[in-house]
Structure formats: structure tokens, C-alpha cells
C-alpha positions as CSV (number, residue, x, y, z in Angstrom):
1,X,24.6,-41.1,34.1
2,X,26.7,-43.7,35.7
3,X,28.3,-41.5,38.0
4,X,28.1,-38.0,39.0
5,X,29.0,-36.4,35.7
6,X,26.4,-38.3,33.6
7,X,23.8,-38.1,36.4
8,X,24.4,-34.3,36.3
9,X,23.6,-34.2,32.6
10,X,20.4,-36.4,32.7
11,X,19.3,-36.2,36.3
12,X,19.4,-32.3,36.0
13,X,16.5,-32.7,33.7
14,X,14.4,-34.9,36.1
15,X,13.6,-34.9,39.7
16,X,10.6,-35.3,42.0
17,X,8.0,-32.6,42.1
18,X,7.5,-30.5,45.2
19,X,3.9,-29.6,44.9
20,X,0.6,-31.1,46.0
21,X,-2.4,-31.5,43.7
22,X,-5.5,-33.3,42.7
23,X,-4.7,-36.2,40.3
24,X,-6.6,-39.1,38.6
25,X,-9.8,-38.0,40.3
26,X,-8.4,-38.2,43.9
27,X,-6.9,-35.5,46.1
28,X,-3.2,-35.9,46.6
29,X,-2.0,-34.8,50.0
30,X,1.7,-34.4,49.7
31,X,4.0,-33.8,52.8
32,X,5.6,-30.4,53.0
33,X,9.0,-30.0,51.6
34,X,11.0,-26.8,51.9
35,X,10.8,-24.7,48.8
36,X,13.9,-24.4,46.7
37,X,15.9,-21.2,46.5
38,X,16.2,-19.9,44.0
39,X,12.8,-21.0,42.7
40,X,12.4,-24.0,40.4
41,X,12.3,-23.1,36.7
42,X,9.4,-25.7,36.2
43,X,6.1,-24.6,34.9
44,X,3.9,-27.7,35.1
45,X,2.0,-28.7,38.2
46,X,1.8,-32.2,39.5
47,X,-2.0,-32.2,38.9
48,X,-1.4,-31.3,35.3
49,X,1.3,-33.8,34.6
50,X,-0.9,-36.6,36.1
51,X,-3.9,-35.5,34.1
52,X,-1.8,-35.4,30.9
53,X,-0.1,-38.7,31.2
54,X,-1.9,-41.1,33.5
55,X,-3.8,-43.9,31.6
56,X,-6.3,-46.7,32.5
57,X,-3.4,-48.9,33.5
58,X,-1.9,-46.4,35.9
59,X,-1.9,-47.2,39.5
60,X,-1.0,-45.0,42.5
61,X,-0.3,-45.9,46.1
62,X,1.1,-44.0,49.1
63,X,3.6,-46.3,50.8
64,X,5.0,-46.1,54.3
65,X,2.4,-43.8,56.0
66,X,3.2,-40.1,56.6
67,X,6.7,-40.6,55.5
68,X,5.5,-42.3,52.4
69,X,5.9,-41.6,48.7
70,X,3.0,-41.6,46.3
71,X,4.1,-44.1,43.7
72,X,2.9,-44.5,40.1
73,X,3.2,-48.1,38.8
74,X,1.7,-50.6,36.5
75,X,1.0,-54.2,37.1
76,X,0.3,-56.4,34.2
77,X,0.1,-60.1,33.2
78,X,0.4,-63.2,35.4
79,X,3.0,-65.7,36.4
80,X,6.4,-65.3,38.1
81,X,7.0,-61.7,38.9
82,X,9.3,-59.3,37.1
83,X,10.1,-55.7,38.1
84,X,11.4,-53.2,35.6
85,X,13.3,-50.1,36.6
86,X,13.9,-47.2,34.2
87,X,17.0,-45.1,33.6
88,X,17.7,-41.5,34.7
89,X,16.3,-40.2,31.6
90,X,13.4,-42.5,32.0
91,X,9.9,-43.3,33.1
92,X,7.9,-46.6,33.2
93,X,6.5,-45.9,29.7
94,X,10.0,-46.6,28.3
95,X,9.3,-50.3,28.9
96,X,6.2,-50.4,26.6
97,X,8.2,-52.4,24.0
98,X,8.9,-55.1,26.6
99,X,5.7,-55.5,28.5
100,X,3.4,-57.1,26.0
101,X,5.9,-60.0,25.4
102,X,6.8,-60.4,28.9
103,X,3.3,-60.3,30.1
104,X,2.4,-63.5,28.1
105,X,4.1,-65.6,30.8
106,X,5.1,-63.1,33.6
107,X,3.5,-60.7,36.1
108,X,5.2,-57.5,35.0
109,X,5.6,-54.6,37.5
110,X,7.2,-51.3,36.6
111,X,7.3,-48.0,38.5
112,X,8.4,-44.4,38.2
113,X,11.1,-43.8,40.6
114,X,11.0,-40.7,42.7
115,X,12.1,-37.7,40.6
116,X,10.6,-39.2,37.5
117,X,7.4,-39.7,35.7
118,X,4.1,-39.4,37.8
119,X,5.6,-40.4,41.1
120,X,5.3,-37.9,43.9
121,X,7.9,-36.4,46.3
122,X,10.0,-38.1,49.0
123,X,8.7,-36.4,52.2
124,X,12.2,-36.6,53.9
125,X,14.0,-35.2,50.9
126,X,16.0,-38.5,50.8
127,X,16.6,-39.3,47.1
128,X,19.5,-41.8,47.8
129,X,19.7,-45.2,46.1
130,X,19.3,-46.9,49.5
131,X,16.0,-45.0,49.9
132,X,14.9,-46.4,46.6
133,X,15.7,-49.9,47.7
134,X,13.4,-49.4,50.6
135,X,10.8,-48.3,48.1
136,X,11.0,-51.4,46.1
137,X,10.7,-53.5,49.3
138,X,7.5,-51.5,50.1
139,X,6.0,-51.6,46.7
140,X,6.5,-55.4,46.3
141,X,5.2,-56.0,49.8
142,X,2.0,-54.0,49.0
143,X,1.6,-56.1,45.9
144,X,2.1,-59.3,47.9
145,X,5.1,-60.4,45.8
146,X,7.8,-61.9,47.9
147,X,10.3,-63.1,45.2
148,X,10.8,-61.6,41.8
149,X,13.2,-61.0,39.0
150,X,14.5,-57.5,38.6
151,X,15.7,-55.7,35.4
152,X,17.2,-52.3,35.3
153,X,18.7,-50.0,32.6
154,X,21.4,-47.5,33.2
155,X,20.6,-45.8,36.6
156,X,17.9,-48.4,37.0
157,X,20.5,-51.0,36.6
158,X,22.5,-49.5,39.7
159,X,19.3,-49.8,41.7
160,X,18.6,-53.4,40.5
161,X,22.1,-54.8,41.2
162,X,22.3,-53.0,44.7
163,X,18.9,-54.6,45.4
164,X,19.9,-58.0,44.2
165,X,23.1,-57.8,46.3
166,X,21.5,-56.8,49.4
167,X,18.1,-58.8,49.2
168,X,19.4,-62.1,47.8
169,X,16.5,-64.1,49.2
170,X,14.0,-61.9,47.2
171,X,15.6,-61.9,43.8
172,X,15.1,-64.9,41.3
173,X,17.0,-63.3,38.4
174,X,18.8,-60.2,37.6
175,X,19.0,-58.4,34.1
176,X,21.4,-55.4,33.7
177,X,21.1,-53.3,30.6
178,X,24.0,-50.8,30.1
179,X,24.1,-50.5,34.0
180,X,25.4,-47.5,35.8
181,X,27.6,-48.1,38.9
182,X,31.0,-49.0,37.6
183,X,31.9,-46.5,34.9
184,X,31.3,-42.8,34.9
185,X,29.1,-41.7,32.0
186,X,30.5,-40.4,28.7
187,X,33.2,-43.0,28.8
188,X,34.4,-41.3,31.9
189,X,36.5,-44.1,33.3
190,X,36.2,-46.1,36.5
191,X,38.5,-44.1,39.0
192,X,36.4,-42.6,41.8
193,X,36.0,-38.9,41.6
194,X,36.0,-36.2,44.3
195,X,32.6,-34.8,45.3
196,X,31.9,-31.2,44.0
197,X,31.2,-29.6,47.3
198,X,31.0,-26.2,45.7
199,X,28.1,-27.0,43.5
200,X,25.1,-24.8,43.8
201,X,21.6,-25.1,42.5
202,X,20.8,-23.3,39.2
203,X,17.2,-23.4,38.0
204,X,17.2,-24.9,34.6
205,X,14.1,-25.1,32.3
206,X,14.1,-28.0,30.0
207,X,13.5,-27.4,26.3
208,X,12.6,-29.9,23.6
209,X,15.9,-29.1,21.8
210,X,17.9,-30.1,24.9
211,X,16.0,-33.2,25.5
212,X,16.2,-34.3,22.0
213,X,19.9,-33.9,22.0
214,X,20.2,-35.9,25.2
215,X,18.0,-38.6,23.8
216,X,20.1,-38.8,20.6
217,X,23.1,-39.3,22.9
218,X,21.6,-42.4,24.4
219,X,19.6,-43.9,21.4
220,X,21.7,-44.5,18.3
221,X,18.6,-45.2,16.0
222,X,17.4,-41.7,15.4
223,X,14.0,-42.9,14.2
224,X,13.2,-44.0,17.8
225,X,13.7,-40.4,19.1
226,X,10.1,-39.6,18.1
227,X,8.4,-36.2,18.7
228,X,6.0,-37.9,21.3
229,X,9.1,-39.2,23.2
230,X,10.8,-35.8,23.2
231,X,7.5,-34.1,24.3
232,X,6.9,-36.6,27.1
233,X,10.5,-36.2,28.5
234,X,10.3,-32.5,28.3
235,X,7.0,-32.3,30.1
236,X,8.3,-34.5,32.9
237,X,11.3,-32.5,33.1
238,X,9.4,-29.3,33.5
239,X,7.3,-30.3,36.5
240,X,7.6,-27.7,39.2
241,X,10.5,-28.5,41.5
242,X,12.1,-31.2,39.4
243,X,15.2,-29.3,38.6
244,X,15.8,-28.7,42.4
245,X,15.2,-32.3,43.3
246,X,17.6,-33.5,40.6
247,X,20.2,-31.4,42.2
248,X,19.5,-33.0,45.6
249,X,19.6,-36.5,43.9
250,X,22.9,-35.7,42.4
251,X,24.4,-34.5,45.6
252,X,23.2,-37.8,47.4
253,X,24.7,-40.1,44.8
254,X,27.5,-42.3,46.3
255,X,29.4,-44.5,44.1
256,X,30.6,-46.9,46.9
257,X,32.3,-50.2,45.9
258,X,30.1,-51.6,43.1
259,X,32.2,-54.7,42.6
260,X,31.8,-55.7,46.2
261,X,28.0,-55.4,46.0
262,X,27.9,-57.3,42.7
263,X,29.9,-60.1,44.4
264,X,27.0,-60.6,46.7
265,X,24.5,-61.3,44.0
266,X,23.4,-64.9,44.0
267,X,20.6,-64.8,41.3
268,X,21.3,-65.9,37.7
269,X,22.3,-62.8,35.9
270,X,22.2,-61.4,32.3
271,X,24.3,-58.4,31.2
272,X,23.0,-56.6,28.0
273,X,25.1,-54.0,26.4
274,X,25.2,-51.7,23.4
275,X,28.3,-52.1,21.4
276,X,28.4,-48.5,20.3
277,X,27.0,-46.8,23.5
278,X,28.1,-43.2,23.7
279,X,27.6,-43.3,27.4
280,X,29.6,-46.5,28.6
281,X,32.3,-48.5,27.2
282,X,31.6,-52.0,25.9
283,X,34.5,-53.2,28.1
284,X,32.4,-52.4,31.1
285,X,30.0,-55.2,30.3
286,X,32.9,-57.6,31.0
287,X,33.6,-55.7,34.2
288,X,30.1,-56.4,35.4
289,X,30.1,-60.1,34.3
290,X,33.4,-60.6,36.1
291,X,32.2,-58.8,39.2
292,X,29.1,-61.1,39.4
293,X,31.4,-63.9,40.6
294,X,28.9,-65.6,42.9
295,X,25.8,-65.3,40.8
296,X,24.1,-68.6,39.9
297,X,24.9,-68.1,36.2
298,X,26.1,-65.1,34.2
299,X,25.3,-64.5,30.5
300,X,26.4,-61.5,28.4
301,X,25.0,-60.2,25.2
302,X,26.6,-57.4,23.2
303,X,24.4,-55.6,20.6
304,X,26.6,-54.4,17.7
305,X,25.8,-50.8,16.9
306,X,23.5,-50.6,19.8
307,X,23.3,-47.5,22.0
308,X,22.6,-46.9,25.6
309,X,18.7,-47.3,26.0
310,X,18.5,-50.6,24.1
311,X,14.9,-51.3,25.4
312,X,13.7,-48.2,23.4
313,X,16.2,-48.6,20.5
314,X,15.8,-52.4,20.0
315,X,12.7,-53.5,22.0
316,X,11.9,-56.6,20.0
317,X,15.3,-58.0,20.0
318,X,16.2,-57.2,23.6
319,X,12.9,-58.4,25.1
320,X,13.2,-61.7,23.1
321,X,16.7,-62.2,24.6
322,X,15.5,-61.2,28.0
323,X,12.5,-63.5,28.0
324,X,14.5,-66.4,26.7
325,X,16.8,-65.9,29.8
326,X,14.0,-65.7,32.2
327,X,12.3,-68.7,30.6
328,X,15.4,-70.7,31.1
329,X,16.0,-69.6,34.7
330,X,12.4,-69.4,36.0
331,X,9.8,-71.2,33.8
332,X,12.0,-74.2,32.8
333,X,13.1,-74.8,36.4
334,X,9.5,-74.6,37.6
335,X,8.2,-76.9,34.9
336,X,6.3,-74.2,33.1
337,X,5.8,-73.8,29.4
């Protein structure tokens, strides 16, 4: 998922829905998006997915007017703010194992990125990382949060470090967990690849068997790949239009020069890595740490035997380490508990 190959494997299962619907008791007016051709293989409407998975903590807001995106997010706890960004096989529920602990001392915000979870479509069809950075700006401005820590896993790590490297005045701390951006997925190396200009859209229905196989690739502890998790991921992948939008998102992915961007990060940073990840080499953790050459401080933790989605596989251990880092960098310096 770190580059085009892994994004094709995982993002092909997820992308933003193209329909409009009524959700959570309010009418959703989505901007028109040209239909995909051939038609999407999805079979769940946006209204149905929201009705199935929204809960009392779910919040929705349309940001940026007529060009805006209907964002699904949660805002819990109080204290210094922390934003959590999920992976490309993810949604904001993946952070459940972190939120209760962090919310003891922090205001924890998490969102579904466009193409995932319960967030609506991007009216312009722009599913680039740069568009997602603008979205983070808009959401945090909407919430009245000027400065905040940001944590991202895998593709969410790519979003997080690009944000931290380009909005240095807003980011108080950076946490990267098996981040995308330097190495291509599946231990695919770091040499930049040519874009596949011949790629065409192929409607792809998601099955529980396929999603289960993908989750076992990124979670080494099989007991954490629960039937509920597989069902949720399969449902999100089968929202009408998501296979098409995943194709668009993959085509828009640009690797750029990640080391240059990381060199602009000024916030104290923590790199968390699975020692037995099937997606990324453990040596890439050191590449990230080295590239964060101007960060306030850089810490690195390798979890022996750990896979790619550590916040799902080892939630208690990873949130304890993340909170200890945040406490040192934010609470201690502010004279907090």
C-alpha cells in the first residue's frame, strides 16, 4: 500500500461512494459525479452503509461549501488535540483500541478519509494526497483546533508526514506507524516505478474471503482478524462506486520525494514498526528515522513479530508507547499531569 502496487491491492477494495442518500436522519445532498464505465460492482448504497455503521459518537459535516466533502469523524476526550489517520484498508473504527486510553488526557479526533468508511465523495473527483491535506486543514479549522499532534498508519502515515512537513506551524508531534511513502508495499523496494498508463477500470466486487486474506497479510495475529472486522471491511468495500473511486485514487498517487518532505518536519517524531511486517521491510523504519533529520526529536520502536496494522494487532502496547511519547512531548512541557 506504500506505493502504487500495494495501493492497487488495498485501495482497489475501497474508494469513495458516488451516490447520494439520506443518512443518520438527515438528507444528504451530494454533488454530481460522472458515473463510472463500466458500472461499479458495488451493491450497497451510501444511505445503507451509514444506517448500518454510524453510531451515537458519529459526526458528519460538509466542508468547503459546494466543492466540499461530507466527512465522517469522531471527536472525543479533552486536552491537547491528537488527530488519527487510518490506513488504506482502514476506517476510523480501527483506532478504537487507542481512543479510550488517549482520551484520558487528550482530545482525540479521527476521520474517515474520502474513499473509506462513511465519508462521502469528493465533488471534484480529486483523490490526491494534497487534497487530503486540505481536508485536514478544513476539518481542524471547523473544530477550532489550531495546533495538534498527528498519527498515521500506512497510507495514513503518508498523509500525516506530508501534512507535518508542509504545515510545520500546526503540528505539535508526529507518530508514524509502518508508514507508506518510502518503500513500495510487499517489500517492493524504494526505487521509483513507472506509472501504468495502460491501466483500465475493472469492476471488482469484494468478498469476505478476499478481505480476510488481505487482513491476514497486514495483521500477523490471526485472532485479531475477527468476523466482525472482515464483515465491516467487506461492506465498506461494496459501497456503490468504491471500486471506481479506488481506481481514480490509485491513478492520482504520486510518490514524489518523501525524504525531502520528511526533512521539513520540525515536530518531535515517533516511528513505530512491525518487525515481521509482510508489507514493509523493518529497515524502512530506519530510513524514516534518518530522513526526519530536522525533527525536534526522533524515537523509534520495533515490535518484534509485529505486522503492519499494529494498532489493531497490538492496541494496548502501541497506545501505551504512543501516549508515553505524547506525554513527554506535550504534557510534560506544558506542565500537565
